[in-house]
C-alpha positions as CSV (number, residue, x, y, z in Angstrom):
1,M,-5.4,76.9,-215.3
2,S,-3.8,73.6,-216.2
3,K,-0.9,72.9,-218.5
4,E,-3.3,71.5,-221.1
5,D,-5.4,74.7,-221.0
6,L,-2.6,77.3,-221.3
7,L,-1.4,77.9,-224.8
8,V,1.8,80.0,-225.2
9,L,3.4,81.3,-228.4
10,L,7.1,81.9,-228.3
11,T,9.2,84.0,-230.7
12,N,12.3,86.1,-230.7
13,D,14.6,88.1,-232.9
14,D,17.8,86.1,-232.4
15,G,16.6,83.1,-234.6
16,G,14.9,79.8,-233.9
17,R,18.0,78.0,-232.6
18,A,19.1,80.8,-230.3
19,P,20.0,79.5,-226.8
20,G,17.7,82.1,-225.0
21,L,14.7,80.9,-226.9
22,Q,15.5,77.2,-226.4
23,S,16.0,77.7,-222.6
24,L,12.7,79.6,-222.3
25,K,10.9,76.9,-224.3
26,R,12.1,74.1,-222.0
27,E,10.9,75.9,-218.9
28,M,7.5,77.0,-220.4
29,E,6.8,73.5,-221.6
30,T,6.6,72.4,-217.9
31,T,3.5,74.6,-217.4
32,A,1.9,75.1,-220.9
33,R,1.6,73.8,-224.4
34,V,4.1,75.8,-226.4
35,V,4.1,76.7,-230.0
36,T,7.3,78.3,-231.4
37,V,7.4,80.5,-234.5
38,A,10.7,82.3,-234.8
39,P,12.8,83.9,-237.6
40,D,15.0,81.5,-239.5
41,E,18.0,83.7,-238.8
42,E,19.0,86.6,-236.5
43,R,16.8,89.6,-237.1
44,S,18.1,91.9,-234.3
45,A,17.2,95.6,-234.6
46,A,14.5,94.7,-237.1
47,S,12.1,96.8,-235.0
48,H,8.4,96.5,-236.1
49,S,9.2,95.9,-239.8
50,L,7.1,93.6,-241.9
51,T,8.1,91.6,-245.0
52,I,5.8,92.9,-247.8
53,H,7.9,92.9,-250.9
54,D,9.1,89.3,-250.8
55,P,7.3,86.0,-250.0
56,I,7.8,84.3,-246.7
57,R,8.3,80.6,-246.1
58,L,7.5,78.4,-243.1
59,I,9.9,75.6,-242.1
60,E,8.6,72.9,-239.7
61,V,11.4,72.0,-237.4
62,A,9.4,69.6,-235.2
63,E,5.9,69.4,-233.8
64,D,4.8,72.9,-232.7
65,D,8.2,74.2,-233.6
66,Y,8.6,76.4,-236.7
67,T,10.9,79.0,-238.3
68,L,9.8,81.7,-240.7
69,T,11.8,83.6,-243.3
70,G,10.6,86.9,-241.9
71,T,10.9,89.4,-239.1
72,P,9.7,88.9,-235.5
73,A,6.5,90.8,-236.2
74,D,5.9,88.6,-239.3
75,C,6.2,85.5,-237.0
76,V,3.5,86.7,-234.7
77,I,1.2,87.7,-237.5
78,F,1.7,84.4,-239.3
79,A,1.1,82.4,-236.2
80,L,-2.0,84.2,-235.2
81,R,-3.6,84.6,-238.7
82,K,-2.5,81.4,-240.4
83,L,-0.9,78.7,-238.3
84,M,-2.6,78.4,-234.9
85,L,-6.1,77.0,-234.7
86,R,-6.9,79.2,-231.7
87,S,-5.3,82.4,-230.3
88,P,-2.7,81.8,-227.7
89,D,-3.3,82.8,-224.1
90,L,0.1,84.5,-224.0
91,V,2.9,85.5,-226.3
92,I,6.5,85.6,-225.0
93,S,9.3,87.1,-227.1
94,G,12.9,86.2,-226.1
95,I,15.0,85.5,-224.2
96,N,17.0,88.2,-226.0
97,S,20.8,88.2,-225.8
98,G,21.5,91.7,-224.4
99,P,19.3,94.4,-222.9
100,N,16.3,96.2,-224.4
101,L,16.2,99.3,-222.2
102,G,15.1,102.9,-222.7
103,D,15.0,104.1,-226.3
104,D,16.3,100.8,-227.6
105,V,12.7,99.5,-227.5
106,L,12.2,101.5,-230.7
107,Y,14.7,99.3,-232.5
108,S,14.2,96.0,-230.8
109,G,12.7,93.1,-232.8
110,T,12.2,91.3,-229.5
111,V,10.0,94.1,-228.2
112,A,8.2,94.6,-231.5
113,A,7.0,90.9,-231.5
114,A,5.4,91.4,-228.1
115,R,3.8,94.7,-229.2
116,E,2.4,93.1,-232.3
117,A,0.7,90.5,-230.1
118,A,-0.6,93.3,-227.9
119,L,-2.2,94.9,-230.9
120,Y,-4.4,91.7,-231.2
121,G,-5.4,92.1,-227.5
122,I,-3.2,89.1,-226.4
123,P,-1.2,89.4,-223.2
124,A,2.5,89.7,-224.2
125,V,5.9,89.7,-222.7
126,A,9.3,90.7,-224.2
127,V,12.2,89.3,-222.2
128,S,15.9,90.3,-222.4
129,L,18.9,89.1,-220.5
130,V,21.4,91.9,-219.8
131,G,24.9,90.9,-221.0
132,K,26.5,89.6,-224.1
133,G,28.6,86.6,-225.1
134,E,28.3,82.9,-225.6
135,D,28.7,82.1,-221.9
136,L,25.4,83.7,-220.9
137,D,23.3,81.4,-218.7
138,Y,19.7,81.8,-219.7
139,G,18.4,79.2,-217.2
140,P,17.7,81.4,-214.2
141,A,16.0,84.0,-216.5
142,A,13.8,81.3,-218.0
143,C,12.8,80.1,-214.6
144,F,12.0,83.6,-213.5
145,I,9.7,84.1,-216.5
146,R,8.0,80.8,-215.9
147,D,7.2,81.9,-212.3
148,L,6.3,85.4,-213.4
149,V,3.7,83.9,-215.8
150,K,2.3,81.8,-213.0
151,E,1.9,84.9,-210.9
152,F,0.5,87.3,-213.5
153,Y,-1.5,85.2,-215.8
154,P,-4.4,85.6,-216.3
155,D,-5.7,88.1,-213.7
156,R,-2.8,90.5,-213.7
157,T,-1.7,90.5,-217.3
158,P,-3.5,93.4,-219.1
159,R,-4.7,93.0,-222.6
160,G,-3.3,95.5,-225.1
161,T,-0.2,96.0,-223.1
162,A,3.2,94.4,-223.6
163,L,5.5,94.0,-220.6
164,N,9.1,94.7,-221.4
165,V,11.2,92.6,-218.9
166,N,15.0,93.1,-218.5
167,I,16.8,90.7,-216.3
168,P,20.3,91.3,-214.8
169,P,22.9,88.6,-215.0
170,G,22.8,85.9,-212.3
171,K,19.9,84.5,-210.4
172,P,17.0,87.0,-210.5
173,G,15.7,88.2,-207.2
174,A,13.4,91.1,-206.8
175,Y,11.6,92.8,-209.6
176,R,10.5,96.4,-210.0
177,F,7.8,98.1,-212.1
178,T,9.6,100.9,-214.1
179,R,9.1,103.5,-216.7
180,Q,11.0,103.6,-219.9
181,G,14.3,105.4,-219.6
182,S,16.1,107.5,-222.1
183,K,19.6,108.4,-223.3
184,R,21.5,111.0,-225.2
185,A,21.9,109.0,-228.4
186,W,24.7,108.9,-230.9
187,S,26.3,106.1,-232.8
188,S,29.5,106.2,-234.8
189,I,29.7,105.5,-238.5
190,E,32.8,103.4,-239.4
191,E,34.3,103.9,-242.8
192,K,36.2,101.0,-244.4
193,M,37.7,100.1,-247.7
194,D,36.9,96.8,-249.6
195,P,39.7,95.0,-251.6
196,R,38.7,96.9,-254.8
197,G,39.2,100.2,-253.2
198,R,35.6,101.1,-252.7
199,R,34.3,102.6,-249.5
200,Y,31.7,101.0,-247.4
201,Y,30.2,101.8,-244.0
202,W,29.1,100.2,-240.8
203,I,26.9,101.7,-238.2
204,G,29.3,101.5,-235.3
205,R,29.0,100.9,-231.6
206,D,26.2,102.6,-229.6
207,E,28.1,105.2,-227.6
208,S,25.0,106.8,-226.1
209,E,25.1,108.4,-222.6
210,V,22.5,106.6,-220.5
211,L,20.4,108.7,-218.2
212,V,20.0,106.7,-215.0
213,E,17.0,108.4,-213.5
214,S,14.7,107.4,-210.6
215,D,12.0,104.7,-211.4
216,T,13.5,103.9,-214.9
217,D,14.4,100.6,-216.3
218,Y,18.1,101.7,-216.4
219,Q,18.0,102.4,-212.6
220,A,16.5,99.0,-211.8
221,I,19.2,97.2,-213.8
222,S,21.9,99.4,-212.2
223,D,20.5,98.3,-208.8
224,G,20.6,94.6,-209.8
225,V,16.8,94.3,-209.9
226,V,14.6,92.9,-212.7
227,S,12.9,95.7,-214.6
228,I,9.3,95.3,-215.8
229,T,8.0,98.2,-218.0
230,P,4.5,98.2,-219.4
231,L,4.4,99.5,-222.9
232,Q,1.3,100.7,-224.8
233,H,0.9,101.0,-228.6
234,D,-0.7,104.5,-228.4
235,Q,2.3,106.8,-228.9
236,T,0.4,110.0,-228.7
237,D,2.2,112.7,-226.8
238,Y,-0.8,113.9,-224.7
239,R,1.2,116.6,-223.0
240,T,2.0,118.3,-226.3
241,L,-1.4,117.6,-227.6
242,K,-2.8,119.6,-224.7
243,L,-0.4,122.4,-225.2
244,L,-1.3,122.7,-228.9
245,G,-4.9,123.1,-228.2
246,N,-8.2,121.4,-227.7
247,N,-8.1,118.2,-229.8
248,T,-11.9,118.4,-230.5
249,T,-11.7,121.8,-232.2
250,D,-10.6,122.4,-235.8
251,A,-8.2,125.2,-236.4
252,L,-7.3,127.3,-239.4
253,L,-3.7,127.7,-240.5
254,R,-2.9,131.4,-240.1
255,A,0.5,131.4,-241.8
256,G,-0.2,133.4,-244.9
257,S,-3.7,133.5,-246.3
258,S,-6.2,131.1,-244.9
259,D,-8.8,132.0,-247.5
260,P,-8.9,129.3,-250.2
261,S,-10.9,131.5,-252.6
262,P,-9.0,133.1,-255.5
């Protein structure tokens, strides 16, 4: 597929001017036509929220480059339903500043944008660079994603699935397909006092204990390997569903009287 034929939508949750997004845009423009629709400000941890009680506004920054006063999921919906004349061949969300591993995919706006595209049946990738700080070098990660797209699109990129990619610092080497890890989660609540003597609170640092288990995204990053985790939107717990009974058979609640007659 030629550069003229491949249409890619970029978004993120760090905002339209974020260095990770800009680095990814430069690399992807060498192989595809790129349209960018990203939040007008940082929307980290927005998860899959939508803006439904306030209007949203589109700001044209340049040709094929827009910001939206909404969440990452808003950006994908707006691009697909209102802005773009045809559906993109691929949606990439990122490059996020910091990892989106394990249970954090539930909170991540980066991952939510990719999952929203997957709901439309469009191949989608969420990309995060492990690390924090202004000195992060997104260039190697952007090159890795460019090459990954060349390798996987279109034959090996399943529709309806979002690939959650986490890249360790430095020049990426090998990658590994992983399952989503987990952690024993807890966060502190920090109490402070404003100048007028009124209490206010911050959700503090994530102090969770990460469970580094075999074949997980956490294990791959611990080994210095890129983690690629396929995510599906069907969140049914089929193991529990099977334990609870045949899902094709109706059951009567037997706690107390099940007879609705007086």
